ZARO-146348 format. One record per residue (C-alpha): residue number from 1; residue in one letter; x, y, z. Coordinates in Angstrom, 3 decimals, always signed. Layout:
# residues N
{k: NUM	r: a	u: X	v: Y	w: Z}
...
***
This chain:
# residues 253
{k: 1	r: m	u: +0.000	v: +0.000	w: +0.000}
{k: 2	r: p	u: +1.717	v: +3.233	w: -1.128}
{k: 3	r: r	u: +2.083	v: +5.937	w: +1.489}
{k: 4	r: l	u: +1.897	v: +9.676	w: +1.077}
{k: 5	r: p	u: +5.293	v: +11.413	w: +1.306}
{k: 6	r: r	u: +6.240	v: +12.444	w: +4.837}
{k: 7	r: r	u: +6.686	v: +16.142	w: +5.517}
{k: 8	r: l	u: +10.061	v: +16.934	w: +7.054}
{k: 9	r: a	u: +10.169	v: +18.905	w: +10.269}
{k: 10	r: h	u: +11.769	v: +22.346	w: +10.351}
{k: 11	r: g	u: +15.545	v: +21.985	w: +10.468}
{k: 12	r: e	u: +15.413	v: +18.207	w: +9.971}
{k: 13	r: e	u: +18.418	v: +17.012	w: +8.012}
{k: 14	r: a	u: +18.050	v: +14.761	w: +4.963}
{k: 15	r: t	u: +20.419	v: +13.519	w: +2.281}
{k: 16	r: l	u: +20.176	v: +14.576	w: -1.353}
{k: 17	r: v	u: +18.831	v: +11.139	w: -2.273}
{k: 18	r: e	u: +16.099	v: +11.447	w: +0.375}
{k: 19	r: h	u: +15.132	v: +14.909	w: -0.936}
{k: 20	r: l	u: +14.969	v: +13.607	w: -4.505}
{k: 21	r: e	u: +12.878	v: +10.634	w: -3.411}
{k: 22	r: e	u: +10.492	v: +12.930	w: -1.547}
{k: 23	r: l	u: +10.259	v: +15.179	w: -4.620}
{k: 24	r: r	u: +9.551	v: +12.168	w: -6.843}
{k: 25	r: q	u: +6.761	v: +10.994	w: -4.540}
{k: 26	r: r	u: +5.191	v: +14.440	w: -4.387}
{k: 27	r: l	u: +5.300	v: +14.759	w: -8.191}
{k: 28	r: f	u: +3.477	v: +11.429	w: -8.453}
{k: 29	r: v	u: +0.845	v: +12.688	w: -6.016}
{k: 30	r: c	u: +0.390	v: +15.845	w: -8.128}
{k: 31	r: l	u: +0.129	v: +13.786	w: -11.320}
{k: 32	r: g	u: -2.391	v: +11.456	w: -9.669}
{k: 33	r: a	u: -4.468	v: +14.444	w: -8.539}
{k: 34	r: l	u: -4.425	v: +15.796	w: -12.091}
{k: 35	r: v	u: -5.551	v: +12.455	w: -13.552}
{k: 36	r: v	u: -8.329	v: +12.039	w: -10.983}
{k: 37	r: g	u: -9.393	v: +15.664	w: -11.464}
{k: 38	r: t	u: -9.551	v: +15.193	w: -15.240}
{k: 39	r: i	u: -11.724	v: +12.093	w: -14.828}
{k: 40	r: v	u: -14.051	v: +14.025	w: -12.530}
{k: 41	r: g	u: -14.004	v: +16.875	w: -15.036}
{k: 42	r: f	u: -15.054	v: +14.555	w: -17.846}
{k: 43	r: v	u: -17.959	v: +13.328	w: -15.736}
{k: 44	r: v	u: -19.243	v: +16.877	w: -15.125}
{k: 45	r: h	u: -18.046	v: +18.571	w: -18.335}
{k: 46	r: r	u: -21.560	v: +18.907	w: -19.765}
{k: 47	r: r	u: -22.704	v: +20.830	w: -16.715}
{k: 48	r: v	u: -19.657	v: +23.097	w: -16.883}
{k: 49	r: i	u: -20.159	v: +23.826	w: -20.582}
{k: 50	r: r	u: -23.806	v: +24.692	w: -19.894}
{k: 51	r: l	u: -22.686	v: +27.059	w: -17.121}
{k: 52	r: l	u: -20.296	v: +28.779	w: -19.533}
{k: 53	r: t	u: -22.906	v: +29.065	w: -22.284}
{k: 54	r: d	u: -25.312	v: +30.653	w: -19.770}
{k: 55	r: a	u: -23.126	v: +33.750	w: -20.067}
{k: 56	r: l	u: -24.230	v: +34.088	w: -23.702}
{k: 57	r: p	u: -27.389	v: +36.016	w: -24.621}
{k: 58	r: h	u: -30.581	v: +34.021	w: -25.040}
{k: 59	r: g	u: -30.840	v: +32.537	w: -28.498}
{k: 60	r: k	u: -27.044	v: +32.193	w: -28.819}
{k: 61	r: r	u: -26.485	v: +29.341	w: -26.374}
{k: 62	r: h	u: -26.543	v: +26.422	w: -28.803}
{k: 63	r: l	u: -22.873	v: +26.051	w: -29.710}
{k: 64	r: l	u: -21.808	v: +25.184	w: -33.248}
{k: 65	r: t	u: -19.205	v: +22.552	w: -34.189}
{k: 66	r: l	u: -17.695	v: +22.296	w: -37.672}
{k: 67	r: g	u: -15.476	v: +19.218	w: -37.475}
{k: 68	r: i	u: -16.199	v: +15.578	w: -36.700}
{k: 69	r: g	u: -13.753	v: +15.553	w: -33.806}
{k: 70	r: e	u: -14.502	v: +19.017	w: -32.419}
{k: 71	r: p	u: -17.191	v: +17.956	w: -29.888}
{k: 72	r: f	u: -14.907	v: +15.350	w: -28.302}
{k: 73	r: m	u: -11.775	v: +17.547	w: -28.343}
{k: 74	r: t	u: -13.684	v: +20.488	w: -26.859}
{k: 75	r: s	u: -15.117	v: +18.318	w: -24.075}
{k: 76	r: l	u: -11.682	v: +16.812	w: -23.423}
{k: 77	r: s	u: -10.119	v: +20.282	w: -23.223}
{k: 78	r: v	u: -12.785	v: +21.392	w: -20.733}
{k: 79	r: s	u: -12.207	v: +18.213	w: -18.692}
{k: 80	r: i	u: -8.458	v: +18.887	w: -18.516}
{k: 81	r: d	u: -9.083	v: +22.492	w: -17.423}
{k: 82	r: i	u: -11.400	v: +21.224	w: -14.677}
{k: 83	r: g	u: -8.794	v: +18.644	w: -13.698}
{k: 84	r: i	u: -6.131	v: +21.323	w: -13.347}
{k: 85	r: l	u: -8.487	v: +23.435	w: -11.229}
{k: 86	r: i	u: -9.256	v: +20.463	w: -8.961}
{k: 87	r: a	u: -5.575	v: +19.506	w: -8.702}
{k: 88	r: i	u: -4.326	v: +23.026	w: -7.841}
{k: 89	r: p	u: -4.986	v: +22.699	w: -4.056}
{k: 90	r: v	u: -3.149	v: +19.345	w: -3.994}
{k: 91	r: i	u: -0.251	v: +20.740	w: -6.031}
{k: 92	r: l	u: +0.020	v: +23.796	w: -3.775}
{k: 93	r: w	u: -0.082	v: +21.619	w: -0.655}
{k: 94	r: q	u: +2.645	v: +19.322	w: -2.003}
{k: 95	r: a	u: +4.822	v: +22.321	w: -2.911}
{k: 96	r: w	u: +4.149	v: +23.815	w: +0.533}
{k: 97	r: s	u: +5.076	v: +20.572	w: +2.312}
{k: 98	r: f	u: +8.280	v: +20.243	w: +0.289}
{k: 99	r: f	u: +9.598	v: +23.794	w: +0.787}
{k: 100	r: i	u: +8.205	v: +24.811	w: +4.190}
{k: 101	r: p	u: +10.909	v: +22.965	w: +6.247}
{k: 102	r: a	u: +13.416	v: +25.482	w: +4.828}
{k: 103	r: v	u: +11.362	v: +28.451	w: +6.086}
{k: 104	r: e	u: +11.769	v: +29.878	w: +9.559}
{k: 105	r: t	u: +8.991	v: +28.872	w: +11.945}
{k: 106	r: a	u: +8.261	v: +32.532	w: +12.680}
{k: 107	r: h	u: +7.395	v: +33.132	w: +9.012}
{k: 108	r: e	u: +5.279	v: +30.010	w: +8.574}
{k: 109	r: r	u: +2.108	v: +31.638	w: +9.911}
{k: 110	r: m	u: +2.495	v: +34.605	w: +7.568}
{k: 111	r: l	u: +2.962	v: +32.280	w: +4.580}
{k: 112	r: k	u: -0.158	v: +30.339	w: +5.532}
{k: 113	r: m	u: -2.092	v: +33.605	w: +5.618}
{k: 114	r: f	u: -0.768	v: +34.541	w: +2.176}
{k: 115	r: v	u: -1.750	v: +31.143	w: +0.726}
{k: 116	r: f	u: -5.259	v: +31.429	w: +2.173}
{k: 117	r: l	u: -5.644	v: +35.013	w: +0.930}
{k: 118	r: a	u: -4.350	v: +34.108	w: -2.540}
{k: 119	r: t	u: -6.837	v: +31.235	w: -2.800}
{k: 120	r: a	u: -9.720	v: +33.437	w: -1.647}
{k: 121	r: l	u: -8.799	v: +36.192	w: -4.115}
{k: 122	r: m	u: -8.552	v: +33.671	w: -6.952}
{k: 123	r: v	u: -12.068	v: +32.400	w: -6.194}
{k: 124	r: v	u: -13.414	v: +35.965	w: -6.019}
{k: 125	r: g	u: -11.747	v: +36.739	w: -9.348}
{k: 126	r: v	u: -13.313	v: +33.733	w: -11.070}
{k: 127	r: v	u: -16.759	v: +34.584	w: -9.635}
{k: 128	r: f	u: -16.395	v: +38.213	w: -10.767}
{k: 129	r: g	u: -15.344	v: +37.060	w: -14.216}
{k: 130	r: y	u: -18.246	v: +34.627	w: -14.545}
{k: 131	r: y	u: -21.021	v: +36.906	w: -13.323}
{k: 132	r: v	u: -19.760	v: +40.306	w: -14.541}
{k: 133	r: a	u: -16.945	v: +40.332	w: -17.111}
{k: 134	r: l	u: -17.852	v: +37.304	w: -19.247}
{k: 135	r: p	u: -21.593	v: +38.105	w: -19.719}
{k: 136	r: a	u: -20.793	v: +41.744	w: -20.544}
{k: 137	r: a	u: -18.147	v: +40.759	w: -23.088}
{k: 138	r: a	u: -20.374	v: +38.057	w: -24.619}
{k: 139	r: k	u: -23.307	v: +40.468	w: -24.963}
{k: 140	r: f	u: -21.149	v: +43.124	w: -26.614}
{k: 141	r: l	u: -19.430	v: +40.747	w: -29.030}
{k: 142	r: t	u: -22.516	v: +38.804	w: -30.108}
{k: 143	r: n	u: -24.561	v: +41.973	w: -30.697}
{k: 144	r: f	u: -21.844	v: +43.951	w: -32.460}
{k: 145	r: d	u: -23.063	v: +44.649	w: -36.040}
{k: 146	r: s	u: -25.564	v: +41.790	w: -35.640}
{k: 147	r: s	u: -27.637	v: +43.287	w: -38.489}
{k: 148	r: i	u: -24.757	v: +42.554	w: -40.867}
{k: 149	r: y	u: -23.537	v: +39.167	w: -39.662}
{k: 150	r: n	u: -25.224	v: +35.831	w: -39.060}
{k: 151	r: v	u: -23.706	v: +35.351	w: -35.606}
{k: 152	r: q	u: -23.255	v: +31.682	w: -34.668}
{k: 153	r: i	u: -21.086	v: +30.701	w: -31.730}
{k: 154	r: q	u: -18.518	v: +27.995	w: -32.466}
{k: 155	r: a	u: -17.885	v: +25.724	w: -29.492}
{k: 156	r: k	u: -14.101	v: +25.530	w: -29.238}
{k: 157	r: p	u: -13.305	v: +29.271	w: -29.734}
{k: 158	r: f	u: -16.005	v: +30.289	w: -27.250}
{k: 159	r: i	u: -14.906	v: +27.799	w: -24.578}
{k: 160	r: s	u: -11.304	v: +28.934	w: -25.064}
{k: 161	r: f	u: -12.336	v: +32.604	w: -24.812}
{k: 162	r: a	u: -14.441	v: +31.998	w: -21.690}
{k: 163	r: t	u: -11.701	v: +30.066	w: -19.858}
{k: 164	r: k	u: -9.106	v: +32.721	w: -20.762}
{k: 165	r: v	u: -11.331	v: +35.491	w: -19.382}
{k: 166	r: l	u: -11.920	v: +33.595	w: -16.121}
{k: 167	r: f	u: -8.213	v: +32.762	w: -15.838}
{k: 168	r: a	u: -7.303	v: +36.402	w: -16.495}
{k: 169	r: m	u: -9.692	v: +37.593	w: -13.782}
{k: 170	r: a	u: -8.171	v: +35.080	w: -11.343}
{k: 171	r: i	u: -4.726	v: +36.566	w: -12.087}
{k: 172	r: v	u: -6.038	v: +40.130	w: -11.816}
{k: 173	r: f	u: -7.341	v: +39.533	w: -8.304}
{k: 174	r: e	u: -3.917	v: +38.203	w: -7.213}
{k: 175	r: l	u: -2.418	v: +41.711	w: -7.582}
{k: 176	r: p	u: -2.562	v: +42.532	w: -3.824}
{k: 177	r: i	u: -0.536	v: +39.394	w: -3.034}
{k: 178	r: f	u: +2.059	v: +40.336	w: -5.655}
{k: 179	r: v	u: +2.426	v: +43.935	w: -4.448}
{k: 180	r: i	u: +2.439	v: +43.039	w: -0.739}
{k: 181	r: g	u: +5.018	v: +40.329	w: -1.434}
{k: 182	r: l	u: +7.324	v: +42.858	w: -3.124}
{k: 183	r: t	u: +7.000	v: +45.271	w: -0.193}
{k: 184	r: r	u: +7.606	v: +42.563	w: +2.411}
{k: 185	r: m	u: +10.760	v: +41.448	w: +0.549}
{k: 186	r: g	u: +11.991	v: +45.037	w: +0.424}
{k: 187	r: i	u: +11.992	v: +45.293	w: -3.385}
{k: 188	r: l	u: +9.393	v: +48.070	w: -3.177}
{k: 189	r: t	u: +8.435	v: +50.425	w: -0.363}
{k: 190	r: t	u: +5.055	v: +51.894	w: +0.460}
{k: 191	r: r	u: +6.563	v: +55.345	w: +0.018}
{k: 192	r: q	u: +7.564	v: +54.488	w: -3.552}
{k: 193	r: l	u: +4.113	v: +53.082	w: -4.275}
{k: 194	r: r	u: +2.340	v: +56.205	w: -3.010}
{k: 195	r: k	u: +4.778	v: +58.594	w: -4.674}
{k: 196	r: n	u: +4.646	v: +56.870	w: -8.080}
{k: 197	r: r	u: +0.907	v: +56.229	w: -8.276}
{k: 198	r: r	u: +0.666	v: +57.571	w: -11.828}
{k: 199	r: i	u: +3.359	v: +55.214	w: -13.066}
{k: 200	r: g	u: +1.633	v: +52.367	w: -11.242}
{k: 201	r: y	u: -1.698	v: +53.115	w: -12.856}
{k: 202	r: f	u: -0.031	v: +53.344	w: -16.273}
{k: 203	r: i	u: +1.496	v: +49.882	w: -15.747}
{k: 204	r: v	u: -1.902	v: +48.606	w: -14.575}
{k: 205	r: a	u: -3.501	v: +49.930	w: -17.775}
{k: 206	r: c	u: -0.823	v: +48.236	w: -19.907}
{k: 207	r: v	u: -1.366	v: +44.945	w: -18.080}
{k: 208	r: g	u: -5.136	v: +45.254	w: -18.562}
{k: 209	r: v	u: -4.664	v: +45.730	w: -22.311}
{k: 210	r: a	u: -2.247	v: +42.777	w: -22.482}
{k: 211	r: l	u: -4.634	v: +40.373	w: -20.721}
{k: 212	r: p	u: -6.831	v: +38.037	w: -22.819}
{k: 213	r: g	u: -9.707	v: +39.873	w: -24.445}
{k: 214	r: v	u: -10.274	v: +41.034	w: -27.993}
{k: 215	r: d	u: -12.863	v: +43.697	w: -27.218}
{k: 216	r: p	u: -12.934	v: +46.949	w: -25.225}
{k: 217	r: v	u: -15.585	v: +45.662	w: -22.804}
{k: 218	r: t	u: -13.404	v: +42.770	w: -21.605}
{k: 219	r: t	u: -10.389	v: +45.071	w: -21.379}
{k: 220	r: i	u: -12.326	v: +47.579	w: -19.265}
{k: 221	r: f	u: -13.653	v: +44.890	w: -16.919}
{k: 222	r: e	u: -10.115	v: +43.559	w: -16.500}
{k: 223	r: t	u: -8.487	v: +46.976	w: -16.007}
{k: 224	r: l	u: -10.928	v: +48.545	w: -13.523}
{k: 225	r: p	u: -10.489	v: +45.791	w: -10.873}
{k: 226	r: l	u: -6.728	v: +46.011	w: -11.439}
{k: 227	r: a	u: -6.759	v: +49.717	w: -10.622}
{k: 228	r: a	u: -8.946	v: +49.233	w: -7.530}
{k: 229	r: l	u: -6.840	v: +46.305	w: -6.324}
{k: 230	r: y	u: -3.640	v: +48.270	w: -6.908}
{k: 231	r: e	u: -4.921	v: +51.032	w: -4.635}
{k: 232	r: l	u: -6.020	v: +48.433	w: -2.086}
{k: 233	r: s	u: -2.571	v: +46.843	w: -2.267}
{k: 234	r: i	u: -0.913	v: +50.145	w: -1.376}
{k: 235	r: w	u: -3.021	v: +50.642	w: +1.757}
{k: 236	r: l	u: -2.673	v: +47.008	w: +2.819}
{k: 237	r: s	u: +1.094	v: +47.359	w: +2.506}
{k: 238	r: v	u: +0.980	v: +50.540	w: +4.591}
{k: 239	r: l	u: -1.037	v: +48.800	w: +7.313}
{k: 240	r: l	u: +1.340	v: +45.819	w: +7.358}
{k: 241	r: d	u: +4.371	v: +48.114	w: +7.571}
{k: 242	r: r	u: +2.839	v: +49.985	w: +10.498}
{k: 243	r: r	u: +1.979	v: +46.722	w: +12.225}
{k: 244	r: s	u: +5.496	v: +45.410	w: +11.676}
{k: 245	r: a	u: +6.992	v: +48.641	w: +13.009}
{k: 246	r: r	u: +4.860	v: +48.443	w: +16.165}
{k: 247	r: a	u: +5.832	v: +44.812	w: +16.690}
{k: 248	r: t	u: +9.546	v: +45.658	w: +16.281}
{k: 249	r: a	u: +9.265	v: +48.592	w: +18.711}
{k: 250	r: a	u: +7.490	v: +46.424	w: +21.276}
{k: 251	r: f	u: +10.153	v: +43.718	w: +20.939}
{k: 252	r: e	u: +13.017	v: +46.203	w: +21.399}
{k: 253	r: t	u: +11.432	v: +47.660	w: +24.539}
***
């Protein structure tokens, strides 16, 4: 009966061979989670596709396929995407268990908080993308010059577009973690962030344009949360710096 890899304690010594064996076991666990997740995804892929097509306007929700293999390949692609989503918590946990023994015990609690916050923000980003950004983009694109074109939605391009939008929104909502991480590592300071707000907003706008989305509606719905989250990141960094300063002062006294 195979056992799950054992997590080393902080400061516990291990040989290179033992580290490589642990890494091999954890990679197998991640691969197994991906396979199981893909199987689960294939079981529920019809429901997921229906959920994605619900973002389309009424009358445009019957997807079109043009090739004999397109229905199967589209469903398989959706199943793999679901499998990756299901496997992400397992992959993150295995990576955490492998690297956390090298991290000081005092920082472990802060890292746990960051992992929890990153997961929560990713979920919020996907929900925002599904209920706000994707329906708005789909409505704009399907109704654009509809009097000229016979608009029919092809399955594979739409599924690819929808997953890219949701993935982009998940990345967008991770901005506070990225900015706070840079400030905690000392690469950026809160003073620099507040002083160079205009440059920051310009970079945010460039990132919003570079994210997946072929229309102005998607770009706007990706850029506006970026700007709001950038401002939130600045104030969160300020609060964390003040808290850290108070803790250091209390320790010195």
